[in-house]
C-alpha positions as CSV (number, residue, x, y, z in Angstrom):
1,M,-10.0,10.6,3.3
2,N,-8.3,8.4,5.6
3,F,-6.5,5.4,4.0
4,V,-4.8,2.3,5.4
5,I,-1.7,1.3,3.6
6,E,-0.5,-2.3,4.3
7,F,3.0,-3.4,3.0
8,Y,3.4,-7.1,2.7
9,R,5.4,-10.0,1.1
10,S,3.6,-12.5,-0.9
11,R,4.9,-16.0,-1.5
12,D,2.5,-18.5,-3.1
13,A,-0.7,-18.3,-1.3
14,E,0.9,-16.9,1.9
15,E,1.2,-13.2,2.9
16,A,3.3,-11.5,5.6
17,T,2.5,-7.9,6.7
18,L,5.6,-5.9,7.2
19,D,3.9,-2.5,8.2
20,K,0.5,-0.9,8.2
21,V,0.1,2.7,8.5
22,S,-2.8,5.3,8.1
23,L,-2.5,8.2,5.6
24,E,-4.8,11.2,5.0
25,A,-5.1,11.9,1.2
26,P,-7.6,13.4,-1.0
27,T,-7.7,10.6,-3.6
28,L,-6.8,7.0,-4.0
29,R,-4.1,8.2,-6.7
30,A,-2.6,10.5,-3.9
31,A,-2.6,7.8,-1.3
32,L,-0.8,5.6,-3.8
33,Q,1.8,8.3,-4.3
34,G,2.1,8.6,-0.6
35,A,2.6,4.9,-0.2
36,A,5.4,5.0,-2.8
37,A,7.1,7.7,-0.7
38,L,6.7,5.6,2.5
39,F,8.2,2.6,0.7
40,H,11.3,4.5,0.5
41,T,11.4,5.9,4.0
42,L,9.8,3.3,6.4
43,A,12.3,1.2,8.2
44,M,10.7,-2.4,7.6
45,P,12.4,-5.7,8.4
46,Q,12.2,-6.9,4.9
47,I,11.5,-5.1,1.5
48,P,7.9,-5.6,0.8
49,D,6.9,-6.7,-2.7
50,R,3.1,-5.7,-2.6
51,L,1.0,-3.2,-1.0
52,R,-2.6,-2.8,-0.3
53,I,-4.6,0.2,0.3
54,S,-8.1,0.1,2.0
55,D,-10.5,2.9,3.2
56,E,-11.1,3.5,6.9
57,H,-13.9,0.9,6.9
58,G,-11.6,-1.9,5.6
59,S,-12.8,-2.0,2.0
60,E,-9.8,-2.8,-0.3
61,L,-9.4,-0.1,-2.9
62,Y,-6.1,-1.1,-4.4
63,A,-3.7,-4.1,-4.3
64,G,-0.5,-4.2,-6.4
65,P,3.3,-3.9,-6.6
66,A,4.9,-2.1,-3.7
67,D,6.7,0.2,-6.2
68,G,3.6,2.2,-6.5
69,A,3.0,1.5,-10.0
70,Y,-0.7,2.7,-10.7
71,P,-2.7,0.9,-13.2
72,A,-3.3,2.6,-16.7
73,E,-6.6,4.4,-16.8
74,T,-9.1,2.7,-19.2
C-alpha cells in the first residue's frame, strides 16, 4: 500500500510542514516504522515534532509524535 508521510511542527493551532514523502509499506505499522527511520535520515530544515500518515487518497490514518511511538493496541 502507498502511504504519504508528512513531518511537521505544531505550535498552538498552527502547523508547518517540513517534508512530505511517499512510502510503500504492507501495513500502517510498517509505514510508521519507515517514518521513524526517515525521521533520522531526512535532511529537514527543522526537527519535526509531529507526523501524519495518510493513504494514497488523502485519508488520515495516523497522527502523532514524530518519534514514531505507536499507540498501544487495545
